[in-house]
MDAnalysis code that builds the backbone (N, CA, C; Angstrom):
import MDAnalysis as mda
import numpy as np

u = mda.Universe.empty(321, n_residues=107, atom_resindex=np.repeat(np.arange(107), 3), trajectory=True)
u.add_TopologyAttr("name", ["N", "CA", "C"] * 107)
u.add_TopologyAttr("resid", np.arange(1, 108))
u.add_TopologyAttr("resname", ["MET", "GLU", "THR", "PRO", "PHE", "TRP", "THR", "VAL", "ASP", "THR", "LEU", "PHE", "TYR", "SER", "GLU", "ILE", "SER", "GLU", "ASN", "TYR", "SER", "ALA", "ARG", "PHE", "ILE", "PHE", "TYR", "LEU", "PHE", "GLN", "GLN", "ILE", "GLU", "TRP", "LYS", "SER", "PHE", "ASN", "GLU", "ALA", "SER", "GLY", "VAL", "PRO", "SER", "LEU", "ASN", "ALA", "LYS", "THR", "ILE", "GLU", "ASN", "ILE", "GLU", "VAL", "SER", "PHE", "PRO", "SER", "PHE", "GLY", "GLU", "GLN", "ASN", "ARG", "ILE", "ALA", "LYS", "VAL", "ILE", "TYR", "ASP", "PHE", "GLU", "LYS", "GLU", "ILE", "LYS", "LEU", "THR", "ASP", "SER", "LYS", "LEU", "GLN", "LYS", "LEU", "LYS", "LEU", "GLN", "LYS", "GLN", "GLY", "MET", "MET", "GLN", "ALA", "LEU", "LEU", "THR", "GLY", "LYS", "ILE", "ARG", "LEU", "VAL"])
u.atoms.positions = np.array([
    [85.579, 100.504, 132.563],
    [85.521, 99.191, 132.396],
    [86.456, 98.414, 133.123],
    [85.888, 97.229, 133.725],
    [86.735, 96.648, 134.785],
    [87.074, 95.179, 133.958],
    [86.778, 95.062, 132.841],
    [87.164, 94.011, 132.019],
    [87.519, 94.368, 130.804],
    [88.408, 93.642, 129.853],
    [88.700, 93.906, 128.551],
    [87.549, 94.025, 127.695],
    [87.731, 95.196, 126.856],
    [86.464, 95.359, 125.780],
    [87.253, 95.863, 124.575],
    [86.443, 95.946, 123.426],
    [86.707, 96.300, 122.108],
    [85.897, 97.446, 121.667],
    [86.416, 98.709, 121.274],
    [85.672, 99.797, 120.640],
    [85.059, 99.342, 119.328],
    [84.023, 99.838, 118.838],
    [83.400, 99.613, 117.570],
    [83.875, 100.518, 116.514],
    [83.872, 101.743, 117.144],
    [83.974, 103.057, 116.433],
    [84.889, 104.055, 117.021],
    [84.684, 105.300, 117.188],
    [85.541, 106.123, 117.748],
    [85.465, 105.981, 119.489],
    [86.625, 106.034, 119.749],
    [86.756, 105.951, 121.431],
    [87.566, 106.925, 122.052],
    [86.869, 107.802, 122.832],
    [87.687, 108.831, 123.810],
    [87.956, 108.049, 125.003],
    [89.175, 108.582, 125.336],
    [89.608, 107.843, 126.824],
    [90.305, 109.154, 127.521],
    [90.357, 108.912, 128.911],
    [90.839, 109.889, 129.707],
    [92.130, 109.153, 130.483],
    [93.147, 109.849, 130.947],
    [93.905, 109.309, 132.048],
    [93.598, 110.037, 133.172],
    [93.475, 109.288, 134.239],
    [92.999, 109.868, 135.402],
    [94.153, 110.190, 136.501],
    [94.257, 111.136, 137.006],
    [95.427, 111.428, 137.930],
    [95.023, 110.950, 139.417],
    [96.080, 110.914, 140.039],
    [95.705, 110.507, 141.447],
    [94.631, 111.020, 142.265],
    [94.204, 112.466, 142.087],
    [93.325, 112.956, 142.763],
    [91.885, 112.996, 142.496],
    [91.664, 112.052, 141.550],
    [90.484, 111.745, 140.979],
    [89.905, 109.947, 141.043],
    [88.614, 109.845, 141.328],
    [88.250, 108.554, 141.373],
    [87.537, 108.357, 140.130],
    [87.987, 107.107, 139.435],
    [87.668, 106.754, 138.104],
    [85.994, 106.424, 138.367],
    [85.863, 105.548, 139.320],
    [84.296, 105.203, 139.477],
    [83.204, 106.288, 139.678],
    [83.963, 107.480, 140.423],
    [83.313, 108.901, 140.735],
    [82.677, 109.599, 139.356],
    [84.133, 109.551, 138.597],
    [83.867, 110.216, 137.133],
    [83.142, 109.564, 136.424],
    [83.044, 108.133, 136.359],
    [81.839, 107.394, 135.449],
    [80.537, 107.891, 135.835],
    [80.249, 107.810, 137.391],
    [78.769, 108.196, 137.932],
    [78.624, 109.621, 137.392],
    [79.442, 110.491, 137.670],
    [79.323, 111.734, 137.224],
    [79.067, 112.027, 135.626],
    [79.662, 111.298, 134.848],
    [79.444, 111.483, 133.423],
    [78.256, 110.823, 133.175],
    [77.573, 109.874, 133.914],
    [76.340, 109.477, 133.496],
    [75.216, 110.295, 133.750],
    [75.691, 111.367, 134.505],
    [74.548, 112.426, 134.737],
    [74.864, 113.534, 133.677],
    [75.414, 113.755, 132.754],
    [75.548, 114.713, 132.068],
    [74.787, 114.401, 130.553],
    [73.780, 115.192, 130.255],
    [72.822, 115.029, 129.060],
    [73.796, 115.138, 127.901],
    [74.488, 114.055, 127.532],
    [75.304, 114.392, 126.280],
    [74.663, 114.485, 124.996],
    [73.327, 113.986, 124.937],
    [72.668, 114.264, 123.709],
    [72.243, 115.839, 123.137],
    [72.692, 116.533, 124.315],
    [72.474, 118.022, 123.977],
    [73.825, 118.620, 123.464],
    [74.715, 118.144, 123.486],
    [76.072, 118.472, 123.049],
    [76.151, 117.682, 121.614],
    [75.286, 117.120, 120.936],
    [75.186, 116.432, 119.453],
    [75.638, 117.499, 118.613],
    [76.408, 116.981, 117.750],
    [76.973, 118.067, 116.680],
    [76.679, 117.337, 115.331],
    [75.711, 116.493, 115.204],
    [75.593, 115.937, 113.791],
    [73.974, 116.005, 113.608],
    [73.696, 115.835, 112.341],
    [72.305, 115.821, 111.942],
    [71.673, 114.365, 111.792],
    [72.585, 113.437, 111.420],
    [72.169, 112.245, 111.258],
    [72.413, 111.239, 112.680],
    [73.521, 110.564, 112.613],
    [74.016, 109.704, 113.725],
    [74.315, 110.679, 114.866],
    [74.217, 110.492, 116.057],
    [74.650, 111.236, 116.932],
    [76.268, 111.278, 116.972],
    [76.721, 112.459, 117.280],
    [78.340, 112.767, 117.241],
    [78.817, 113.942, 118.126],
    [79.770, 113.438, 118.787],
    [80.596, 114.516, 119.416],
    [82.014, 114.672, 119.026],
    [82.691, 115.686, 119.243],
    [84.206, 115.747, 119.050],
    [84.991, 115.748, 120.304],
    [86.267, 115.714, 120.490],
    [87.104, 115.772, 121.653],
    [87.036, 117.238, 122.204],
    [87.176, 117.987, 121.042],
    [87.080, 119.656, 121.782],
    [85.728, 119.848, 122.730],
    [84.532, 119.625, 122.292],
    [83.241, 119.822, 122.768],
    [83.475, 119.242, 124.099],
    [83.870, 117.633, 124.141],
    [83.991, 117.094, 125.525],
    [84.773, 117.868, 126.587],
    [85.736, 118.348, 125.904],
    [86.780, 119.193, 126.931],
    [86.509, 120.365, 127.389],
    [85.395, 120.993, 126.834],
    [84.853, 122.219, 127.150],
    [83.691, 122.268, 128.213],
    [83.294, 120.970, 128.237],
    [82.306, 120.827, 129.463],
    [82.831, 120.913, 130.761],
    [82.452, 121.756, 131.787],
    [82.869, 121.864, 132.919],
    [82.065, 121.119, 133.990],
    [82.580, 120.368, 134.953],
    [82.033, 119.612, 136.040],
    [82.867, 120.254, 137.388],
    [82.283, 119.781, 138.375],
    [82.958, 120.308, 139.597],
    [83.101, 118.785, 140.505],
    [84.220, 119.033, 141.010],
    [84.652, 117.477, 141.915],
    [84.907, 118.012, 143.408],
    [84.345, 117.408, 144.319],
    [84.429, 117.372, 145.687],
    [86.133, 116.669, 145.944],
    [86.226, 116.686, 147.192],
    [87.635, 116.508, 147.673],
    [87.961, 114.747, 147.246],
    [88.853, 114.303, 146.862],
    [89.405, 112.757, 146.592],
    [88.586, 111.859, 147.612],
    [88.543, 112.155, 148.858],
    [87.876, 111.056, 149.709],
    [86.470, 111.233, 149.673],
    [85.820, 112.664, 149.672],
    [84.496, 112.640, 149.106],
    [83.861, 111.784, 148.033],
    [84.753, 112.034, 146.840],
    [84.455, 111.277, 145.655],
    [84.310, 109.774, 145.902],
    [85.494, 109.354, 146.538],
    [85.191, 107.738, 146.955],
    [84.148, 107.294, 147.704],
    [83.809, 108.244, 148.787],
    [82.500, 108.061, 149.656],
    [81.426, 107.773, 148.644],
    [81.049, 108.995, 147.892],
    [79.959, 109.116, 146.948],
    [79.994, 107.829, 146.031],
    [81.207, 107.601, 145.564],
    [80.923, 106.364, 144.438],
    [80.939, 104.964, 145.304],
    [81.088, 104.925, 146.433],
    [81.012, 103.989, 147.038],
    [79.518, 103.652, 147.503],
    [78.731, 104.467, 147.750],
    [77.257, 104.448, 147.961],
    [76.511, 104.099, 146.780],
    [76.988, 104.767, 145.789],
    [76.156, 104.327, 144.612],
    [76.477, 103.161, 144.019],
    [77.801, 102.711, 143.981],
    [78.189, 101.146, 143.904],
    [77.490, 100.126, 144.640],
    [77.392, 100.430, 145.976],
    [76.758, 99.520, 147.024],
    [75.273, 99.381, 146.562],
    [74.636, 100.646, 146.144],
    [73.313, 100.591, 145.668],
    [73.006, 99.942, 144.432],
    [73.942, 100.054, 143.484],
    [73.979, 99.320, 142.291],
    [73.931, 97.710, 142.525],
    [74.743, 97.401, 143.615],
    [74.887, 95.795, 143.665],
    [73.586, 95.515, 144.225],
    [72.944, 96.302, 145.392],
    [71.819, 95.905, 145.876],
    [70.398, 95.669, 144.812],
    [70.629, 96.856, 143.898],
    [69.655, 96.742, 142.865],
    [69.746, 95.482, 141.933],
    [71.014, 95.151, 141.517],
    [71.230, 93.935, 140.814],
    [70.696, 92.514, 141.691],
    [71.081, 92.756, 142.993],
    [70.775, 91.288, 143.670],
    [69.452, 91.234, 143.787],
    [68.547, 92.296, 144.001],
    [67.046, 92.556, 144.257],
    [66.427, 92.122, 142.916],
    [66.936, 92.694, 141.753],
    [66.718, 92.136, 140.318],
    [66.590, 90.682, 140.016],
    [67.788, 90.161, 140.564],
    [68.075, 88.822, 140.351],
    [66.845, 87.940, 141.091],
    [66.545, 88.110, 142.555],
    [65.766, 87.671, 143.469],
    [64.266, 87.908, 142.552],
    [64.046, 88.788, 142.053],
    [62.821, 89.144, 141.448],
    [62.739, 88.142, 140.144],
    [63.587, 88.060, 139.465],
    [63.544, 87.119, 138.211],
    [63.312, 85.766, 138.761],
    [64.037, 85.328, 139.808],
    [64.018, 84.026, 140.225],
    [62.407, 83.653, 140.504],
    [61.738, 84.628, 141.451],
    [60.478, 84.636, 141.785],
    [59.464, 84.512, 140.811],
    [59.918, 85.192, 139.709],
    [59.027, 85.198, 138.651],
    [58.778, 83.928, 137.749],
    [60.009, 83.386, 137.777],
    [60.190, 82.002, 137.216],
    [59.441, 80.958, 138.057],
    [59.542, 81.214, 139.364],
    [58.985, 80.316, 140.243],
    [57.474, 80.345, 140.150],
    [57.032, 81.622, 140.092],
    [55.575, 82.108, 140.025],
    [55.026, 81.200, 138.665],
    [55.757, 81.339, 137.478],
    [55.406, 80.853, 136.479],
    [55.370, 79.298, 136.410],
    [56.125, 78.611, 137.041],
    [55.932, 76.986, 137.216],
    [55.034, 76.813, 138.202],
    [54.525, 77.477, 139.066],
    [53.362, 77.255, 139.956],
    [52.111, 77.471, 139.200],
    [52.042, 78.508, 138.368],
    [50.875, 78.743, 137.665],
    [50.617, 77.766, 136.642],
    [51.901, 77.174, 136.019],
    [51.685, 76.077, 135.114],
    [51.342, 74.600, 135.726],
    [51.828, 74.422, 136.765],
    [51.318, 73.257, 137.636],
    [49.941, 73.402, 138.064],
    [49.442, 74.682, 138.250],
    [47.987, 74.650, 138.793],
    [47.433, 74.435, 137.730],
    [47.370, 75.110, 136.558],
    [46.768, 75.105, 135.323],
    [46.662, 73.825, 134.500],
    [47.827, 72.723, 134.802],
    [47.681, 71.612, 134.358],
    [47.179, 70.389, 135.112],
    [46.993, 70.812, 136.524],
    [46.345, 69.917, 137.291],
    [47.259, 69.235, 137.955],
    [48.446, 69.490, 138.000],
    [49.691, 68.858, 138.773],
    [49.701, 69.091, 140.174],
    [49.070, 70.451, 140.418],
    [48.793, 70.803, 141.899],
    [47.468, 71.007, 141.816],
    [46.853, 70.801, 143.225],
    [45.454, 71.055, 143.586],
    [45.196, 71.943, 144.727],
    [44.516, 72.954, 144.633],
    [44.368, 73.640, 145.887],
    [42.905, 73.219, 146.498],
    [43.287, 73.063, 147.849],
    [41.990, 72.591, 148.492],
    [41.484, 73.577, 149.344],
])
């Protein structure tokens, strides 16, 4: 997280050493199928020991940063495009309303 937050229930955290990129780890962990490690029959649950035993590979620190930057830049572009799409949808809705109510006539 880059902003303050409050946990609702159990919180696992990590202290990240200088040789690792927090953003890269975040993206890497999003690729893990966490549900496959579920240890409960009702509400999904994991314990710290299970998480500690999951093995992942890390490229060099520089490569982690480059990968994380590319993904981050793509995410920013997706958000920007999504924002433009939402604005265009609102614009379309307004135009359709104006056409249907007769405020605008097509010749």
